[in-house]
MARDRENMI-445553 format. One record per residue (C-alpha): residue in one letter; x, y, z. Coordinates in nm, 4 decimals, decimal comma. Layout:
<pts>
PT  r      east     north        up
PT  A         X         Y         Z
...
</pts>
This chain:
<pts>
PT  r      east     north        up
PT  M    1,7618   -1,4256   -2,3691
PT  E    2,0249   -1,6731   -2,2560
PT  S    2,0399   -1,7983   -1,8968
PT  N    2,3561   -1,5935   -1,8308
PT  A    2,1614   -1,2740   -1,9011
PT  F    1,8993   -1,3667   -1,6405
PT  R    2,1739   -1,4385   -1,3854
PT  E    2,3383   -1,1057   -1,4617
PT  D    2,0052   -0,9295   -1,4062
PT  F    1,9669   -1,1101   -1,0756
PT  H    2,3137   -0,9968   -0,9693
PT  F    2,2300   -0,6406   -1,0764
PT  L    1,9231   -0,6518   -0,8472
PT  Y    2,1299   -0,7989   -0,5631
PT  T    2,3921   -0,5240   -0,5898
PT  A    2,1233   -0,2550   -0,5796
PT  L    1,9549   -0,4153   -0,2775
PT  L    2,2832   -0,4120   -0,0838
PT  R    2,2329   -0,0338   -0,0594
PT  H    1,8993   -0,0759    0,1196
PT  P    1,9018    0,0890    0,4676
PT  L    1,8506   -0,2499    0,6346
PT  M    2,1775   -0,3789    0,4833
PT  L    2,3633   -0,0733    0,6095
PT  A    2,2154   -0,0871    0,9597
PT  D    2,2044   -0,4600    1,0446
PT  T    2,5097   -0,6766    0,9702
PT  W    2,3374   -0,9987    1,0816
PT  K    2,0515   -0,9502    0,8379
PT  K    2,2954   -0,8536    0,5659
PT  K    2,4705   -1,1884    0,6141
PT  R    2,1385   -1,3737    0,5896
PT  F    2,0501   -1,1763    0,2759
PT  M    2,3801   -1,2657    0,1108
PT  E    2,3220   -1,6329    0,1896
PT  L    1,9742   -1,6103    0,0362
PT  Y    2,1208   -1,4567   -0,2791
PT  Q    2,3765   -1,7378   -0,3136
PT  L    2,1031   -1,9964   -0,2719
PT  K    1,8609   -1,8404   -0,5222
PT  A    2,1260   -1,7493   -0,7819
PT  E    2,1716   -2,1178   -0,8601
PT  E    1,8036   -2,1431   -0,9608
PT  V    1,7947   -1,8511   -1,2060
PT  C    1,7959   -1,9637   -1,5687
PT  T    1,4630   -1,8435   -1,7188
PT  Y    1,2386   -1,5381   -1,6996
PT  D    0,9976   -1,7112   -1,4590
PT  S    1,2794   -1,8275   -1,2321
PT  L    1,4199   -1,4726   -1,2332
PT  I    1,0803   -1,3382   -1,1208
PT  D    1,0565   -1,5974   -0,8440
PT  A    1,4110   -1,5406   -0,7155
PT  A    1,3854   -1,1607   -0,7402
PT  T    1,0592   -1,1747   -0,5468
PT  E    1,2225   -1,3678   -0,2630
PT  L    1,5042   -1,1143   -0,2432
PT  T    1,2697   -0,8167   -0,2172
PT  V    1,0236   -0,9833    0,0227
PT  F    1,3191   -1,0348    0,2597
PT  F    1,3152   -0,6648    0,3526
PT  Q    0,9517   -0,6516    0,4731
PT  D    0,9307   -0,3188    0,2940
PT  G    0,6402   -0,2229    0,0709
PT  H    0,8565    0,0271   -0,1196
PT  T    1,1240   -0,2264   -0,2194
PT  N    0,9652   -0,4395   -0,4858
PT  I    0,9619   -0,5859   -0,8363
PT  E    0,7086   -0,4267   -1,0729
PT  V    0,5578   -0,6369   -1,3526
PT  P    0,2693   -0,4311   -1,4950
PT  Y   -0,0112   -0,5970   -1,6864
PT  S   -0,0268   -0,5626   -2,0635
PT  I   -0,3139   -0,6407   -2,3007
PT  Q   -0,1268   -0,9598   -2,3923
PT  D   -0,1543   -1,0998   -2,0397
PT  F   -0,4239   -1,3223   -1,8897
PT  C   -0,6154   -1,3261   -1,5623
PT  I   -0,9541   -1,4041   -1,4112
PT  P   -1,1234   -1,0591   -1,4214
PT  L   -1,2810   -1,0534   -1,0771
PT  R   -1,3440   -0,7024   -0,9423
PT  L   -1,3078   -0,7478   -0,5677
PT  E   -1,2912   -0,5671   -0,2372
PT  W   -1,2404   -0,6776    0,1201
PT  E   -1,5369   -0,6868    0,3531
PT  E   -1,4836   -0,4096    0,6063
PT  D   -1,2602   -0,5274    0,8905
PT  G   -1,2775   -0,8875    0,7704
PT  E   -1,1005   -1,1568    0,5701
PT  C   -1,3824   -1,2018    0,3191
PT  L   -1,3331   -1,1218   -0,0482
PT  V   -1,6471   -0,9654   -0,1923
PT  L   -1,7496   -0,9103   -0,5554
PT  K   -1,7996   -0,5386   -0,6193
PT  E   -1,9127   -0,6024   -0,9774
PT  R   -2,1174   -0,8910   -1,1158
PT  Y   -1,9158   -1,1820   -1,2575
PT  C   -2,1129   -1,4087   -1,4933
PT  E   -2,4054   -1,5313   -1,2825
PT  M   -2,2413   -1,4334   -0,9537
PT  P   -2,4026   -1,1184   -0,8107
PT  V   -2,2466   -0,8131   -0,6508
PT  G   -2,1784   -0,8897   -0,2834
PT  A   -2,1057   -1,2602   -0,3338
PT  H   -1,8219   -1,3796   -0,1075
PT  I   -1,5294   -1,5877   -0,2300
PT  T   -1,4519   -1,8545    0,0282
PT  D   -1,1773   -2,0527   -0,1462
PT  V   -0,9914   -2,1104   -0,4722
PT  D   -0,9228   -2,4717   -0,5736
PT  G   -0,9865   -2,5726   -0,2147
PT  I   -0,7492   -2,3207   -0,0529
PT  A   -0,9270   -2,0859    0,1879
PT  V   -0,8924   -1,7104    0,1409
PT  E   -0,7109   -1,6741    0,4746
PT  D   -0,4488   -1,9250    0,3569
PT  L   -0,4209   -1,7481    0,0210
PT  I   -0,3269   -1,4287    0,2068
PT  S   -0,0433   -1,6171    0,3777
PT  L    0,0747   -1,7699    0,0496
PT  M    0,0672   -1,4331   -0,1281
PT  S    0,2730   -1,2798    0,1533
PT  K    0,5619   -1,4782    0,0056
PT  R    0,5096   -1,3047   -0,3301
PT  I    0,4202   -0,9501   -0,2263
PT  P    0,6732   -0,7260   -0,0479
PT  H    0,4869   -0,6055    0,2581
PT  E    0,5061   -0,4554    0,6047
PT  N    0,2024   -0,6394    0,7423
PT  R   -0,0705   -0,8725    0,6198
PT  Y   -0,3032   -0,5774    0,5537
PT  L   -0,0773   -0,4528    0,2750
PT  V   -0,0793   -0,8035    0,1265
PT  K   -0,4604   -0,7913    0,1260
PT  S   -0,4603   -0,4561   -0,0479
PT  R   -0,2129   -0,5450   -0,3185
PT  M   -0,3395   -0,8921   -0,4019
PT  V   -0,6736   -0,7527   -0,5230
PT  G   -0,6027   -0,3882   -0,6074
PT  Y   -0,2599   -0,3453   -0,7710
PT  P   -0,2318   -0,3584   -1,1531
PT  Y    0,0789   -0,5782   -1,1430
PT  Q    0,0752   -0,9425   -1,2483
PT  N    0,3205   -1,0379   -0,9760
PT  Y    0,0840   -0,8997   -0,7068
PT  H   -0,2643   -0,9759   -0,8392
PT  L   -0,4017   -1,2973   -0,6904
PT  F   -0,5930   -1,3863   -1,0064
PT  S   -0,3215   -1,3193   -1,2639
PT  K   -0,2087   -1,6123   -1,4755
PT  M    0,1372   -1,5687   -1,3214
PT  N    0,0195   -1,6120   -0,9628
PT  L   -0,2442   -1,8758   -1,0326
PT  K    0,0273   -2,0843   -1,1986
PT  Y    0,2544   -2,0264   -0,8974
PT  L   -0,0186   -2,1284   -0,6514
PT  F   -0,1966   -2,4100   -0,8355
PT  G    0,0038   -2,4998   -1,1453
PT  E   -0,0897   -2,4203   -1,5044
PT  K   -0,4491   -2,5272   -1,5723
PT  D   -0,7373   -2,4563   -1,8103
PT  G   -0,9540   -2,3264   -1,5264
PT  Y   -0,9794   -2,2839   -1,1510
PT  D   -1,2659   -2,3774   -0,9186
PT  I   -1,3742   -2,0755   -0,7150
PT  S   -1,6272   -2,1144   -0,4336
PT  F   -1,8765   -1,8304   -0,3875
PT  W   -2,1129   -1,7803   -0,0946
PT  V   -2,4413   -1,6410   -0,2303
PT  N   -2,7528   -1,5906   -0,0173
PT  G   -2,6487   -1,8546    0,2331
PT  E   -2,5576   -2,1067   -0,0355
PT  K   -2,2177   -2,2241   -0,1573
PT  R   -2,1734   -2,2219   -0,5345
PT  V   -1,8622   -2,3519   -0,7099
PT  K   -1,7801   -2,2027   -1,0488
PT  R   -1,5114   -2,3082   -1,2933
PT  C   -1,3386   -1,9816   -1,3887
PT  C   -1,1158   -1,9516   -1,6937
PT  L   -0,8438   -1,7068   -1,7838
PT  E   -0,9283   -1,4096   -2,0056
PT  K   -0,7258   -1,1352   -2,1719
PT  Y   -0,6540   -0,8533   -1,9256
PT  D   -0,8808   -0,5571   -2,0066
PT  G   -0,7340   -0,2879   -1,7822
PT  F   -0,9878   -0,3281   -1,5013
PT  L   -0,7121   -0,2800   -1,2414
PT  D   -0,5426    0,0569   -1,2374
PT  F   -0,4118    0,3254   -1,0063
PT  A   -0,6478    0,6112   -0,9240
PT  D   -0,6715    0,8850   -1,1857
PT  D   -0,5014    1,1977   -1,0540
PT  K   -0,7834    1,4080   -1,1998
PT  D   -1,0249    1,2542   -0,9499
PT  F   -0,7923    1,2460   -0,6493
PT  I   -1,0049    1,4739   -0,4307
PT  A   -1,3765    1,5201   -0,3622
PT  Y   -1,5998    1,6114   -0,0695
PT  E   -1,9548    1,5836    0,0535
PT  I   -2,1541    1,7653    0,3170
PT  E   -2,4018    1,5736    0,5333
PT  D   -2,5940    1,7831    0,7864
PT  S   -2,3251    1,9084    1,0278
PT  Q   -2,0494    1,6861    0,8885
PT  I   -1,7996    1,7192    0,6033
PT  I   -1,6228    1,4216    0,4465
PT  L   -1,3112    1,4944    0,2402
PT  H   -1,2132    1,1999    0,0175
PT  L   -0,8416    1,2210   -0,0627
PT  N   -0,7494    0,9280   -0,2879
PT  A   -0,3879    1,0350   -0,3508
PT  C   -0,1488    1,2665   -0,1689
PT  I   -0,1153    1,5356   -0,4342
PT  W   -0,0027    1,8784   -0,3188
PT  N   -0,1239    2,1196   -0,5837
PT  E   -0,3479    2,4231   -0,6251
PT  K   -0,6614    2,2096   -0,6403
PT  Y   -0,5778    2,0502   -0,3052
PT  K   -0,4928    2,3820   -0,1419
PT  K   -0,8029    2,5518   -0,2822
PT  T   -1,0271    2,2667   -0,1643
PT  L   -0,8962    2,2932    0,1934
PT  E   -0,9514    2,6689    0,1878
PT  T   -1,3071    2,6228    0,0600
PT  L   -1,3906    2,3583    0,3187
PT  A   -1,2580    2,5694    0,6060
PT  R   -1,4843    2,8528    0,4949
PT  V   -1,7829    2,6173    0,4590
PT  C   -1,7178    2,4797    0,8087
PT  Q   -1,7371    2,8286    0,9509
PT  E   -2,0392    2,9423    0,7504
PT  R   -2,2477    2,6289    0,8108
PT  K   -2,1248    2,5677    1,1653
PT  I   -1,9963    2,2212    1,0722
PT  K   -1,9220    2,0163    1,3837
PT  T   -1,7342    1,7154    1,2431
PT  F   -1,4653    1,6853    0,9746
PT  I   -1,3741    1,3426    0,8326
PT  L   -1,0591    1,3022    0,6238
PT  D   -1,1018    0,9840    0,4211
PT  L   -0,7668    0,8227    0,3301
PT  S   -0,9110    0,4732    0,2918
PT  R   -0,8290    0,4580   -0,0831
PT  N   -0,5057    0,6530   -0,0666
PT  M   -0,1836    0,4679   -0,1547
PT  G    0,0443    0,7698   -0,1077
PT  G    0,2145    1,0520   -0,2941
PT  N    0,3584    1,3804   -0,1641
PT  S    0,3858    1,4271    0,2128
PT  A    0,3623    1,8063    0,1706
PT  V   -0,0152    1,7603    0,1945
PT  I    0,0227    1,6986    0,5703
PT  D    0,1508    2,0392    0,6812
PT  E   -0,1036    2,2081    0,4540
PT  F   -0,3878    2,0200    0,6222
PT  I   -0,2554    2,0857    0,9731
PT  S   -0,2457    2,4595    0,8984
PT  Y   -0,6275    2,4453    0,8935
PT  T   -0,6410    2,2979    1,2450
PT  D   -0,6258    2,4842    1,5736
PT  V   -0,3106    2,3200    1,7156
PT  E   -0,0256    2,5529    1,8085
PT  N    0,2588    2,3059    1,7508
PT  F    0,3157    1,9580    1,6105
PT  R    0,5918    1,7055    1,5426
PT  R    0,6748    1,5457    1,2099
PT  Y    0,8205    1,2071    1,1209
PT  E    1,1927    1,1506    1,1671
PT  M    1,3743    1,0693    0,8417
PT  I    1,7118    0,8950    0,8193
PT  E    1,8584    0,8863    0,4677
PT  Y    2,1143    0,6212    0,3582
PT  S    2,1879    0,7050   -0,0077
PT  S    2,5510    0,7922    0,0658
PT  G    2,6107    0,4620    0,2424
PT  E    2,6002    0,6315    0,5825
PT  P    2,2958    0,7349    0,7896
PT  K    2,2105    1,1028    0,7525
PT  Q    1,9377    1,2592    0,9653
PT  I    1,7094    1,4749    0,7518
PT  S    1,4442    1,5544    1,0126
PT  S    1,3922    1,4829    1,3836
PT  R    1,0720    1,3794    1,5550
PT  R    1,1889    1,5656    1,8630
PT  E    1,1679    1,8976    1,6819
PT  V    0,8547    2,0958    1,7661
PT  I    0,7099    2,2698    1,4602
PT  R    0,5111    2,5907    1,4991
PT  N    0,1819    2,5552    1,3135
PT  E    0,1296    2,8313    1,0576
PT  R   -0,2425    2,8464    1,1217
PT  K   -0,4801    2,9813    0,8624
PT  P   -0,7315    3,2534    0,9631
PT  V   -1,0221    3,0066    0,9288
PT  C   -0,9866    2,6477    1,0535
PT  F   -1,1692    2,3160    1,0502
PT  P   -1,3744    2,2227    1,3581
PT  P   -1,1753    2,0524    1,6380
PT  D   -1,3743    1,7285    1,6005
PT  I   -1,1634    1,5633    1,3270
PT  Y   -1,1547    1,1979    1,2243
PT  C   -0,9212    1,0245    0,9801
PT  K   -1,0556    0,7164    0,8016
PT  V   -0,8022    0,4512    0,6932
PT  S   -0,7953    0,0972    0,5529
PT  C   -0,5583   -0,1705    0,4252
PT  H   -0,5100    0,0483    0,1149
PT  T   -0,3722    0,3394    0,3234
PT  F   -0,0019    0,3293    0,2497
PT  S    0,3157    0,5385    0,2164
PT  S    0,2504    0,9153    0,2490
PT  A   -0,1150    0,8483    0,3284
PT  R   -0,0073    0,6341    0,6216
PT  T    0,2356    0,9077    0,7265
PT  F   -0,0529    1,1570    0,7081
PT  A   -0,2818    0,9505    0,9309
PT  V   -0,0074    0,8664    1,1840
PT  T    0,0995    1,2306    1,2095
PT  L   -0,2568    1,3403    1,2822
PT  K   -0,3005    1,0705    1,5461
PT  D    0,0352    1,1135    1,7202
PT  N   -0,0201    1,4885    1,7499
PT  G   -0,3732    1,4507    1,8872
PT  I   -0,5229    1,6282    1,5852
PT  A   -0,7554    1,3500    1,4710
PT  R   -0,9006    1,0220    1,5870
PT  V   -0,8448    0,7300    1,3509
PT  I   -1,1361    0,5166    1,2284
PT  G   -1,1859    0,2475    0,9643
PT  T   -0,9742   -0,0672    0,9365
PT  K   -0,6055   -0,1441    0,9874
PT  T   -0,3531    0,0228    0,7587
PT  G   -0,1394   -0,1531    0,4989
PT  G    0,1487    0,0759    0,5855
PT  R    0,3407    0,0093    0,9072
PT  P    0,3825    0,3364    1,1059
PT  N    0,7649    0,3064    1,1077
PT  S    0,8924    0,1981    0,7679
PT  Y    1,1265    0,2440    0,4747
PT  G    1,0597    0,4720    0,1796
PT  M    1,1884    0,7280   -0,0741
PT  P    1,2728    0,4492   -0,3210
PT  R    1,5095    0,4692   -0,6167
PT  K    1,3568    0,3394   -0,9400
PT  L    1,5801    0,1034   -1,1379
PT  Q    1,5609   -0,1409   -1,4283
PT  M    1,7417   -0,4674   -1,4926
PT  P    1,9617   -0,4358   -1,8039
PT  A    1,8581   -0,7428   -2,0036
PT  S    1,5023   -0,8322   -1,9001
PT  K    1,4048   -0,4640   -1,8459
PT  L    1,2244   -0,5649   -1,5270
PT  R    1,1538   -0,2566   -1,3158
PT  F    1,2193   -0,2493   -0,9449
PT  R    1,2477   -0,0040   -0,6549
PT  V    1,4828    0,0106   -0,3561
PT  S    1,4160    0,2254   -0,0491
PT  T    1,6795    0,4798    0,0498
PT  S    1,5424    0,6056    0,3822
PT  Y    1,3867    0,5024    0,7110
PT  F    1,0976    0,6917    0,8708
PT  M    0,9964    0,6935    1,2391
PT  R    0,6624    0,8213    1,3690
PT  P    0,6371    1,1271    1,5956
PT  D    0,5385    0,9159    1,8996
PT  A    0,8496    0,7100    1,9845
PT  G    0,6519    0,5139    2,2433
PT  R    0,4668    0,3307    1,9652
PT  D    0,7602    0,2365    1,7441
PT  D    0,6808   -0,1360    1,7538
PT  A    0,3282   -0,1028    1,6109
PT  M    0,2641   -0,3179    1,3017
PT  T   -0,0291   -0,1039    1,1884
PT  L   -0,1860    0,2262    1,2879
PT  E   -0,3943    0,1940    1,6041
PT  L   -0,7644    0,2726    1,5578
PT  D   -0,9725    0,4864    1,7945
PT  D   -1,3220    0,4233    1,9186
PT  M   -1,5646    0,6318    1,7077
PT  E   -1,7779    0,6757    2,0169
PT  G   -1,4784    0,7675    2,2332
</pts>
């Protein structure tokens, strides 16, 4: 591709982003965005420079749904570390053995840059609403432009090298290992829809693991079964686990609430901007009558969340909390309670780079908490 084609793709992205709700609602930020585009357009001449400039444009919106998508292929390289975040901490932990490094080993730094600083650096590459979403995406998303240990991001952070020195903390001892790039083997991927739901019963407690918001017969049948089990076994506590749920269909929320004993509830407010003008689709002031099922869950309901809880899953957890249906436990959510969403999916003409642009803005039921950066947790003992 010639440099003009990359510039044309960048302009195509810019034009699409001008329809983002933020551009239609805030003239000052629109002016800043246009200045950023003019500045970055001069730098676009190669594929890599297009990625870098496009990233800066999308990060501007602080919107996890407006983003560039560069999926891995089997031709790409990375350091294949299978990682998770230590609960409620900044420590990266191995969840699978890597060479001689055991499961549970902590990564403390990469080429001398501490993990905490890497989160800040990656926040400039990953469109996000808070630092918790950055944490989720830098280790869990199967996109090269998000994954901390992709060749693309390692080159961005440290320059192109044969290997990178990673410090591990193992049994109270620091070990430094030279880690080299390997062909990507598919170890990162989105959850399989076939396994999106499961549950377990422990004494007088049920835990429902919902790893994607999928509203189908399996979901509806599972809720019906669990309500019956709660009644038959006199279950006292119900835990809805959304800690691995990145979103999906918000219809799952009303279905779940119908198995609770509340008489009424309020939904999110949705303002849609696709036409170029704000259009109110739903109001958080509207009181919805709960179509309760004959058999319900126990009143003692908890909702477990984490940095991976995003999009419709975040909406689910916030709706339960704001309506007093469930107490929230776990760690802070990657999704900000008030945020953009309902993205359009587009593709740049020449490079074929995929990207998304939000069309709507969503506001939580409780207007008194509009400024929250993440969903507030409750005390499990409270």
